[in-house]
C-alpha positions as CSV (number, residue, x, y, z in Angstrom):
1,M,-0.6,-11.2,-8.6
2,K,0.8,-7.7,-9.3
3,E,-2.3,-6.9,-11.1
4,R,-4.5,-7.8,-8.2
5,V,-2.5,-5.7,-5.8
6,E,-2.6,-2.7,-8.2
7,E,-6.4,-2.9,-8.3
8,I,-6.6,-2.6,-4.6
9,L,-4.0,0.3,-4.5
10,D,-6.1,2.0,-7.2
11,K,-9.0,1.9,-4.6
12,L,-6.9,3.4,-2.0
13,R,-5.2,6.0,-4.0
14,P,-8.2,8.7,-3.8
15,M,-8.0,8.6,-0.1
16,L,-4.2,9.0,-0.1
17,M,-4.3,11.8,-2.8
18,A,-6.7,13.9,-0.7
19,D,-4.1,14.1,1.8
20,G,-1.5,15.1,-0.7
21,G,0.1,11.7,-1.0
22,N,0.3,8.5,-3.1
23,I,1.5,4.9,-3.2
24,E,3.6,3.1,-5.9
25,L,3.8,-0.5,-6.2
26,V,7.5,-1.6,-6.4
27,D,7.2,-5.3,-6.5
28,V,5.4,-8.5,-5.2
29,K,7.6,-11.2,-4.2
30,D,7.2,-14.5,-2.0
31,G,3.9,-13.3,-0.5
32,E,5.2,-9.7,0.4
33,V,4.3,-6.5,-1.4
34,F,6.9,-3.8,-1.5
35,V,5.6,-0.2,-2.0
36,H,6.9,3.5,-1.9
37,L,4.7,6.1,-0.2
38,V,5.3,9.3,-1.9
39,G,4.2,13.1,-1.5
40,A,2.8,13.9,1.9
41,C,2.6,10.3,2.7
42,G,6.4,9.8,2.4
43,M,7.1,12.2,5.2
44,C,4.0,11.8,7.4
45,P,4.3,10.6,11.0
46,S,1.3,8.4,10.5
47,S,2.5,6.7,7.5
48,T,3.2,3.6,9.4
49,M,-0.3,3.4,10.5
50,T,-1.5,4.2,7.2
51,L,0.5,1.3,5.7
52,K,-0.4,-1.3,8.3
53,M,-3.9,-0.4,9.2
54,G,-5.0,0.7,5.7
55,V,-2.9,-0.6,2.9
56,E,-1.8,-3.9,4.3
57,R,-5.2,-4.7,5.8
58,A,-7.0,-4.1,2.6
59,I,-4.6,-6.1,0.6
60,K,-4.4,-9.1,3.0
61,E,-8.3,-9.1,3.2
62,S,-8.6,-9.5,-0.7
63,I,-5.4,-11.6,-1.2
64,P,-4.9,-14.0,1.8
65,E,-1.7,-15.4,0.3
66,I,0.0,-12.0,0.9
67,T,1.8,-11.9,4.5
68,R,3.0,-8.4,4.8
69,V,3.3,-5.0,3.1
70,V,6.7,-3.5,3.3
71,Q,7.5,0.4,2.7
72,V,10.7,0.7,0.7
């Protein structure tokens, strides 16, 4: 499961890196994905929207068994 999530994150990274940020996969457990936003994304006021509307949406579309994405 981690490998599948990482593949999706790899597709999203260029968009985040273009704004000076990045995302790290911390863990996948019990249908939840735990990530850490770094760089500009870690301090951005829009990071919650990026996480929910971008990252979580992309992961849930590809892996329906994922219930949510959590920033740690």
